[in-house]
C-alpha positions as CSV (number, residue, x, y, z in Angstrom):
1,M,-0.1,-0.1,0.0
2,R,1.2,3.5,-0.9
3,A,1.3,6.4,1.5
4,R,2.9,10.0,1.1
5,H,4.9,11.5,4.0
6,H,6.0,15.1,3.8
7,F,9.1,16.6,5.3
8,H,10.3,20.4,5.8
9,I,13.2,22.5,6.7
10,D,14.3,26.0,6.1
11,H,18.2,26.3,5.4
12,L,20.1,29.7,4.3
13,G,16.6,31.3,3.9
14,H,15.3,28.8,1.5
15,S,12.4,26.2,1.9
16,V,13.4,22.6,1.3
17,S,10.5,20.2,1.2
18,V,10.3,16.6,0.5
19,T,7.5,14.1,-0.3
20,V,8.4,10.4,0.3
21,Q,5.8,8.1,-1.2
22,T,6.2,4.7,0.1
23,G,5.3,1.2,-1.4
24,H,7.1,-1.4,-3.7
25,T,9.1,1.5,-5.7
26,P,9.4,4.4,-3.3
27,V,9.4,7.8,-4.9
28,V,11.2,11.0,-3.4
29,E,10.5,14.4,-4.7
30,V,12.4,17.6,-3.6
31,L,11.2,21.0,-3.8
32,V,13.3,24.1,-3.2
33,D,11.2,27.3,-2.6
34,G,8.2,25.5,-4.0
35,K,9.7,24.3,-7.4
36,E,10.7,20.7,-7.9
37,T,14.6,20.3,-8.3
38,G,15.1,16.7,-7.5
39,H,13.4,13.4,-8.1
40,A,14.5,9.7,-7.3
41,T,13.1,6.4,-7.0
42,T,14.5,3.4,-5.1
43,H,13.5,-0.2,-4.4
44,D,11.6,-1.4,-1.1
45,E,13.1,0.4,1.8
46,E,16.6,1.2,0.4
47,P,17.7,4.8,1.4
48,V,18.4,7.2,-1.7
49,T,20.2,10.6,-1.7
50,V,18.9,13.4,-4.0
51,R,21.4,16.1,-4.8
52,V,20.0,19.6,-5.3
53,E,21.2,23.2,-5.2
54,L,19.9,26.2,-3.1
55,P,19.6,29.4,-5.3
56,T,22.2,31.3,-3.2
57,D,24.8,33.4,-5.0
58,P,26.8,31.3,-5.6
59,P,24.6,28.1,-5.5
60,T,24.9,26.0,-2.6
61,P,24.9,22.2,-3.0
62,V,22.9,20.2,-0.6
63,A,21.5,16.7,-0.6
64,V,18.6,15.2,0.8
65,H,19.0,11.5,2.2
66,A,15.5,9.9,2.4
67,T,14.9,6.7,4.2
68,P,11.6,5.1,3.2
69,G,11.6,2.6,6.0
70,P,11.5,0.2,7.8
71,G,8.9,1.8,10.0
72,E,8.2,5.6,9.5
73,P,10.3,7.4,6.5
74,R,12.6,10.0,7.5
75,C,14.8,12.5,5.9
76,L,18.0,14.5,6.5
77,L,19.2,17.5,4.7
78,L,23.1,17.1,4.2
79,T,25.1,20.2,3.6
80,E,28.5,20.3,2.2
81,A,29.6,23.5,3.6
82,D,29.6,22.3,7.3
83,G,29.4,18.9,6.9
84,E,26.3,18.6,9.0
85,A,23.1,16.4,8.8
86,H,19.9,18.2,9.5
87,V,16.8,16.3,10.6
88,M,13.9,17.3,8.4
89,A,10.6,17.7,10.4
90,P,7.7,15.6,9.3
91,R,4.6,17.6,8.0
92,P,1.2,16.5,8.8
93,Y,-0.5,17.2,5.3
């Protein structure tokens, strides 16, 4: 059965939202400031990393690491500049 899970974080003044659609072939969509900038699929519950850029000057490369399962999906925003992993908060919609 497929379910959609939403995550969000604000980073460097930009909105990063992720939708993880679970199921046999999970789908991960990444939006930066409301525009789709990344998309990936994976198999079963395998984690996937989607690389995107924040529209700063110069652009800031970041990556979203999505884990569809087991259990509840979770997402991290990985930043190259500081090497930090930021937990993305689940959104209930």
